C-alpha positions in Angstrom: 0.0 0.0 0.0 2.7 2.6 0.8 4.5 1.8 -2.5 1.3 2.5 -4.5 0.7 5.8 -2.6 4.3 6.8 -3.2 4.0 6.0 -6.9 0.8 8.2 -7.1 2.6 11.2 -5.5 5.6 10.8 -7.8 3.3 10.6 -10.8 1.2 13.6 -9.7 4.4 15.7 -9.3 5.5 14.9 -12.8 2.1 15.1 -14.5 0.8 18.3 -12.7 3.2 20.7 -14.5 2.4 19.1 -17.8 -1.3 19.3 -17.2 -0.9 23.0 -16.2 1.0 23.8 -19.4 -1.6 22.0 -21.5 -4.5 23.7 -19.8 -2.9 27.1 -20.2 -2.2 26.4 -23.9 -5.7 25.2 -24.5 -7.2 28.2 -22.8 -5.1 30.6 -24.9 -5.6 28.8 -28.2 -9.4 29.5 -28.2 -8.9 33.2 -28.7 -5.8 35.2 -29.6 -5.6 37.5 -26.5 -1.9 38.4 -26.4 -1.4 41.5 -28.5 1.1 43.7 -26.7 -0.8 46.7 -25.3 -4.1 45.0 -25.9 -3.6 41.8 -23.9 -6.6 42.4 -21.5 -9.4 42.3 -24.1 -11.9 39.5 -24.3 -13.2 38.1 -27.6 -16.9 38.2 -28.5 -18.8 35.0 -28.1 -19.5 33.2 -31.4 -22.6 31.0 -31.6 -24.8 29.2 -34.2 -28.5 29.4 -33.1 -30.0 25.9 -33.4 -32.9 26.9 -35.6 -30.6 28.6 -38.0 -28.0 25.9 -38.1 -29.6 23.7 -40.9 -31.6 24.0 -44.0 -33.4 21.6 -46.3 -34.4 22.1 -49.9 -37.3 20.2 -51.3 -38.6 19.2 -54.8 -42.3 19.9 -55.1 -44.7 21.1 -52.4 -44.2 18.4 -49.8 -41.6 18.2 -47.0 -41.4 14.4 -46.8 -38.0 12.9 -46.8 -38.6 11.5 -50.3 -38.8 15.2 -51.6 -35.5 16.3 -50.1 -33.0 17.5 -52.8 -30.2 18.7 -50.4 -29.7 19.5 -46.8 -26.9 21.5 -45.2 -25.6 22.0 -41.7 -23.4 24.6 -40.1 -21.3 22.5 -37.8 -18.9 24.9 -36.3 -17.9 28.6 -36.3 -14.7 29.4 -34.4 -11.6 31.5 -34.5 -9.8 34.1 -32.7 -9.6 37.9 -32.4 -7.1 40.7 -32.4 -7.4 44.1 -30.8 -6.2 47.5 -31.6 -7.0 51.0 -30.4 -9.9 51.2 -32.8 -11.7 47.9 -32.0 -11.5 44.2 -32.6 -11.1 42.0 -35.7 -12.6 38.5 -35.4 -11.3 35.8 -37.7 -13.8 33.0 -38.2 -13.7 29.5 -39.8 -17.3 28.5 -40.6 -17.7 24.8 -41.3 -20.6 23.6 -43.6 -21.6 20.1 -44.5 -24.1 19.4 -47.3 -25.8 16.1 -48.3 -27.8 15.2 -51.4 -31.3 13.9 -50.7 -33.3 11.2 -52.5 -35.0 13.8 -54.8 -31.7 15.4 -56.0 -31.3 15.9 -59.7 -28.7 18.6 -59.8 -25.1 18.2 -58.4 -25.0 21.8 -57.2 -26.7 23.6 -54.5 -26.7 27.3 -53.4 -26.8 28.2 -49.8 -26.3 31.5 -48.0 -25.3 32.1 -44.5 -25.0 35.3 -42.4 -22.7 36.6 -39.8 -24.4 39.1 -37.4 -22.8 41.2 -34.7 -25.1 41.8 -31.7 -24.5 44.3 -28.9 -25.0 43.6 -25.2 -28.8 44.3 -25.6 -29.1 41.6 -28.3 -29.7 44.2 -31.1 -28.1 43.4 -34.4 -25.6 46.2 -35.1 -24.2 44.7 -38.3 -25.0 41.8 -40.6 -23.4 40.4 -43.7 -24.7 37.6 -45.9 -22.2 35.2 -47.6 -22.9 32.9 -50.5 -21.9 29.2 -50.0 -22.4 27.3 -53.3 -21.6 23.6 -53.2 -20.8 21.3 -56.1 -20.9 17.6 -55.7 -18.6 15.3 -57.7 -20.3 12.5 -59.7 -19.4 9.9 -57.0 -20.1 12.2 -54.1 -23.3 12.6 -52.1 -21.8 14.5 -49.2 -19.5 17.5 -49.3 -18.1 19.9 -46.7 -16.4 23.3 -46.9 -14.7 25.7 -44.5 -15.3 29.3 -45.1 -12.8 31.8 -43.7 -14.0 35.3 -43.0 -13.0 38.3 -40.9 -15.5 40.6 -39.1 -14.5 44.0 -37.7 -16.1 45.6 -34.7 -15.1 49.3 -34.4 -15.0 50.2 -30.7 -13.8 53.3 -28.8 -12.8 50.9 -26.0 -11.5 47.5 -27.2 -12.3 46.1 -23.7 -16.0 46.3 -24.6 -15.5 43.6 -27.3 -16.4 40.8 -24.8 -19.9 42.3 -24.4 -20.7 41.6 -28.1 -21.9 38.4 -29.6 -21.4 37.1 -33.1 -24.1 34.8 -34.5 -23.7 32.6 -37.7 -26.7 31.0 -39.3 -28.3 30.1 -42.7 -30.2 33.0 -44.3 -33.5 31.2 -44.4 -36.9 32.0 -46.0 -39.9 32.2 -43.7 -40.9 28.7 -44.9 -37.5 27.2 -44.1 -37.5 28.8 -40.7 -41.0 27.5 -39.9 -39.8 24.0 -41.1 -36.8 24.2 -38.7 -39.0 25.2 -35.8 -41.1 22.1 -36.4 -44.0 23.7 -38.2 -43.8 21.3 -41.2 
């Protein structure tokens, strides 16, 4: 029993510093916070609202699975930010996966997603829509892409950046939004 306890203490002494280094590195990799004079800023939160994270296109009037031509899903939006005396720049990698459905005839699909900047009250202060066309190869029914974009938030005080939120979602029609909300 004493040998096992001694081994655990020795292992803990050797692993603890490594764990601390890995934890610090992991925390710092999520957002680029070290920028000289601007090392005390906090990046805006980036989120994909669930009801805006996916879209389905249908052939004909029905929304049955047999009528699906293509579906797409925004799977991730992450990146880092950099600060300067005029605000914050947020670099994002937006991941999209599309899949052909049983009613697909075309090997291409056009999607559009938006990036919106919301202030602390939840009011959209800026919004930009980006096209995301997808072309499937002949032997391919699933395709992914990663879009890289930069959003700029001009601020008098860069320390206010953490009070902002960035939302990414598909630019949906009212029918598509209703379908996503379960109103199909």
